[in-house]
N, C-alpha and C positions, 0 to 999 in steps of 0.2 A: 504494500500500500504506500504509494508515493505521497508525500506531504509538500515538499519544497521542489520547485522547478527553478533551476539556477542556470544562468548564462555566464560565460567567461568574459573577462575584461575586453578581449578583442571583439566581442559582440555588442559593445556599446554602439548605438547607431552613429553612422558617419554623416548622415544628412537628416535635417529636420523635415517634416512633412508640412507643406503649406497648402491648406485646404482652398485658399483663394484660387489656386491653379485648376481646381476641379469644379468650380461653381458654374452653373449655366448662365448666370448673369452676375455682374459685379455688384458688390455692396453699395449702398447709398454713399455719396461722397461725404467726407469729413469737412465740416464747415468752420470757417473762422468765427470766433465768438463776437468780433466787432462788426465785420462786414457781411457775415452770413454767406460768403462766397467760398467755394472749395479751397481748402488750404493747399499751399505749395510747400515743397521741402524747405524753402527759406523761412516760411512761417513757423515751422517746427524746430528750426535750427537752434533757437535759444534754449529749448528744452532737452533735445536729444542729439547724440552724435549722428553724423550722416549715415553711418553703416546701419544703425537701427531704423532710421527714417526710410532707407531703401528697403529694408526687410518689411517694414510696416506696409509699404505700398507695392511690394513685389508680386507679380503674377506667376512667378516660377513655382512649379509644383514641389520642387525639392531645393533646399539650400544647404550647402556644405557646412558642417560644423568645423570651425578652426581647430587645428591640432592642440593649441594651448587650452582651448575650452574643453575639448574631449579628454585631454589628459587630466584636467582638474575634476571632471565628472567621474573619472574612474576611482576617485577616493571612496565613492559609495555605489556607483553604478557598475554593472546592472543591478537593479534591486530585485529581491526575490518575489516570486509569485507562489502563493500557498493554495493548496486545496483545503477548504475549511471543513475537514472531517468532523471536528468537535462541534462546530456550529450546526452542521447538518444533523448530527445526532441529537443535539439539544432541542432543536425545533421539530425533529421527527419528519424530515422531508426526504423525498426520493430524488430531489434535484441535486445537481452537482454545483457547489458554490466555490468559486475561486476569488482570491483577492490579491491585488498587486500592492505590495507594502512599501510606501515611500517614507516611512518613519525611520529608516536606517541612515538618512542623510545627517550631516553634522548638526543641522538645526532641528531635526526631527520631523520635517515635513517635505512636501514636494517642491517648495519654493526655490531652493538653490538651483533647480534645473534652469531657471531663467535668470536668477541673480548672478550666476557665474558668467554667462555670456554678456549680460548687460554691463557688469563691472569690467570685463575684458575690453569691450568695444569703447567704453568711455575712457579707460586708461590709455588705450591705443590712440585716441583722439586728443590726448593731452589734458583731459579734465582732471581737476584736483579734488573735487568734492561732489558728492551726490546728496540731493535732498529728496526725501521720500516720506510716505505715510505708512502706517500699519494699523490694523485693527487688533486682532488677538495677539499679534506679535510674531507670527510665523514668518511673514514677509520681512519685517524689520530685522529680525535676527538673521535671516538668510542673506540679506544684502549687506549686513554688517560683516558677516563671515566672508562673503565673496569679495567685498571691497578690500579687505585685508590681504587677500591673495594677490591683488594687483596694486597695492599701495595707495588706495583712495581713502579719503575721510568721508564720513557719513553723518548727516543730520536726519533724525527720524522724528516725525510728528505722529505720536501714538494716540489713538482715540482715548479720551480721558477715562471712560468707563472701563476699558480694557487695561489701561495704565494702572488703575486701582485694583481691578480684579485679578490681574496676572502679573504681579511684580517680578516674577522670576524670568519672564520673557524679557522684561526690561533689563534685568541683570545680565542675561545672555548678550544682548546688544552692547551693553557697556563693557562687558568682558572682552568682546571682539573689537572694541575701540570706538563705537558709535556714541554720539551725544543724543539723548532722548528727551523729548518734551511732551507733556500731556497736552493734547489738543482739544479745544482751542486755547491758544496762547496769546500773550501780549506782544509777541515778537513780530507779528505780521499785521498788516492792515486787515486782512481777511479775519484773522483771529479776534482782533479788537472789535470788528464789526459784529461778530457773533456774540461775544461777551457783553457788548453793549445792549443787545436785545435780551440775553439770558445769561447772567453772571454765573449761573450754576449749571450751564450746559454740560451734558454727558459727552458731547462731541459725536461725530459720525465720520465715516470714511470720506464722505463728500467734503466735510469741513477740513479734515486733515489733508486731503488732496489740494484744496485751495491754498492752504498754508505752504505746502511743499512746493507747489507750482510757483507761487509768488516768490518764495525764497530762491528758487533756481533762476527765475526770470530776472531777478534784481542783483545777481552776483555773476560776474563774468567768468569766474573759475568753476562754476557749479552747473551741473545738469540735473534734470529730474529723472527719477527712476520709478517705474510702476510695476507692481507685482501681479497684476491681473488685467483683464479687460481688453487691452490692445492686441492687435493681430500678431505682432512679433512675440509678445509674451505667450500667447496661446500656442504659437508655433514651437517655441523653445520647449514647451512642456510635452510635445508629442513623443519625446524619447520614452515616456511612460507606456503609451499604447504600442509603439513600435516594438519595444521589448516584449510586451505582453503578447503580441501576436506570435512571436517566436516561441514563447513559453507555452502558449496554448497548443502549438504544434507538438511540443514535447509531451504535453498531457494527452495528445491524440483526440482533442475535442475542439469545437468552435462554439463561441457563446451565442446563445439565443438572445441574450440581453446584456448590454454593457452599461454600468451605472457609475455615476460620480456625484458627489455633493456639489451644490452650486451656490456661489456667492457672486463673484464677478465673472467667473467662468473659466479660470485657468486650469484647475485640476480636473474639472469635467472635460475640458478641451483636450487635456493631455492624454486621458485614457480613451476618449471617444473619437477624436478626429481621425486617427489612423483607421478605425473601423468604419467611419463615415466614408472613407475612400473605398473600402470593401463594398459598402452599401451602394455607392455610385456605380460600382462595377458588377452589381447584380446579386450580392450576398444578401440573404434574408437575416438581418440583425437589427434589433431594436436598440436605440441609444436613449437612456433615461437619466435626466437631471433631477436630483432630489434637493429641495430647498426647504427652509423653515416657513411655517405659516405666518410667523411674525414679520418676515421680510420676503413676501411672495412675488419676487420680481418677474419671474417667467409665467407663473400661474395666474397672477392678477394684474401685472404691469401692462401698460399700454405701449404698443410698438410705435414709437414716435421719435422725433429729433429732440434731444435734450443735452444739457451740459453734463460733463462727467464729474463736476464738483458742485459744491453748494453755492458758492459766490458767483460763479459764471466766468471764471478765468480760463477754463480749458476749452479746446475745440468742441463743437457741437456734433454729436454723432447720433445716428438712428439706431435705437436699441429699445428693448423692453425696459420700461422705467416706471418707478413709483413716484417720480417727480424729484428733481434735484434738491428740493427743500425737505425731503423725507427725513424724519427724525426717528430712528429705530428704537424699540424698547431695548433694555439692557440684557438681552439674552446672552447665554454663555458661549454660543457658537459665534464668537466675535468676528471671525473671518467671513461670515456670511451676511454681515449687516451692511450691505451696499445697495444703493437705490437703483442701480442699473445693471444690465447684463452686457457682456461682451458683444459688440456689434455682430461678429461672425456667428456667435451662438444664437443671438436674436434672429438673424436671418435664417439660420438652419431650422429654428423652431417655427418661424413664419412659413417656411416652405415644407414643414411637416417631415423633415429629415430626422429630427430628434423629438422627444417627448419630455414633459416635465410633470412633476408631482410635488406636493408640499406636505410636510409632516409637522406635528406639534412637538414642542421641546421635550415634554415628559415621555412621550412614546419613543423618541429618539434615544434619550438616556436609558430607557428600559432596554432597548435593542443593544446599546453599547455595553451595558452590564452583562447581558446574556452572552455577547461576543467575548468580553473579557474573561468571563468564567469558563467559557468553552474553548477559547483559542489562546488565552494567556496574555494577549496584548490589550492594554488599556487604550482605547481610541481617543483621538481628539474629538471634542464635541462636534466640530464640523463634519468629520468623517462618519459620525453616528447616523447622519441622514442617509448616507449611502448604505450603511448596514441595515437600517430600517427598510429601505427600498428593496434590498436583496432578500430579506426575510419575507416581505410581502409578495415578491415575485415567486419565491419558492412555494409559498402557500397557495398562490393562484395556480401554479403548475400541479400541485397535489390535488386541488379541487377539480382540475380538468383531467386527472388521471394520467398525467404525463410528467416525465422528468425533464426539467429545464436545465440548461447549462448557463450559469450566471457568473459574470465577472464584474467585480467592483473595485474601485480604487480606494484603498485605505490610505488616505492622503497624509496621515501623520499620527504620532502617538499623543497621548493625553497626559504625559508626565508633568507638564507645567499647568495642567488644567484641573488638578485634583480638588481645588476649592469648589469647582462646579460639581464634582462628584460628591463632595461633602454636603453641599446644599441639596443635591438630589436625594441622598440617603436620609437626610434630616427632614425631608418633605417640605423644603423651603422654596423649591422652584415652582413656577406657575406657567401655564400655557397662555399664549396670546395669539389671537388671529387678527392680522391687520385688516381693517374693514375696507370694503370696496368704495364706500363713500369718501374715505380719506384719500384714496387714490384719485378719485374723480375730482376732489377739491384741489389736489396738487397739480392737476393737468392745466389749471388756469395760469400756472406760473411757467409753463413751458415756453421756450423762445418761439416767437412767431416767424415762421419760415415762409417766404413767398414762393409759390410754385413757379 
């Protein structure tokens, strides 16, 4: 009985998969926040090095991974894929459940897969410092680690509620040399504007993005670095799915459904996009994004043009959005508290290439505890949504009298999230379902785009 499916270091992917090369029609243009006209590379140059701008806009189906990046990735890649025999037994299913485990990275999540190339390209362009935001801290710790590999300084604006809930993520960032601030801050005009309206603001990813973008745009030696949402970020994460495809071959099976949790879209993209290529080529595979009911971007959000940040400093993109003024409740899956979805994920959902489902916090923690007790790994709260979806898919297969092959992305461990598990065990967590009327109200704040 095989449990682990392992690849050798020489099987780390040599090319990222760029789904833009397989779309029947191009995504909607990215618009300048001031003129509402399509952005040019020069418009983005204050924020990103040209190599990443070119990747963001590239129609090439595959893009080579530089040797320096690939060598850095081999510190933890290829990551293992497991057959979840214990979980299958615990829930009494006939289905076969597999999970790709990204918690073996230095920061304990999938985020270094894009942090390393972003740090590399910035350093190569002569950048001295990166400004970024982070929610639960997986991204902030990952870019802090990666920046150190290439001699960069990092400033992280961490969503205040997560800054308080997850102090050890902050400690990780600081250990790797980053300076970390609870957002909103008094360091930026954007932060001061938010604090002027609400001095006790818990913050949000949208606010933290505003602060980081302003920081980068106002310092010549600094660029902005983003851990999700953008095309190049999603592309960097495809090493997950590309490896998983080879590991499924070792298992002698092919998934009926591929699952990832969804916040901004990066880890779902990482596991799902290579399989989307299979789907474009005729494979019968479902791609399922699992998100929280408290931040239901894909399941309740409107597909529209919106800002990527709260204040309106970032380019305008067409995405599923809850409105850029969305203020999320303080759920413990901090990495999923974002108002918008990656434009490429939004387009695939609109074209029915992928599906989405939302689950409540308590049900997800229950699934995480079942998983921890049967598989031994304590999952990140974000990853618990994928586990819940996998369990539900297995139960549906049982009800149909058939065995499903299920693959999900276990995007990180929960070792720095034990306060959330304390709260769950103590019965202090509550469910929250974001109401549709709140979404409708936020739509009044969307930028007005002339056809």
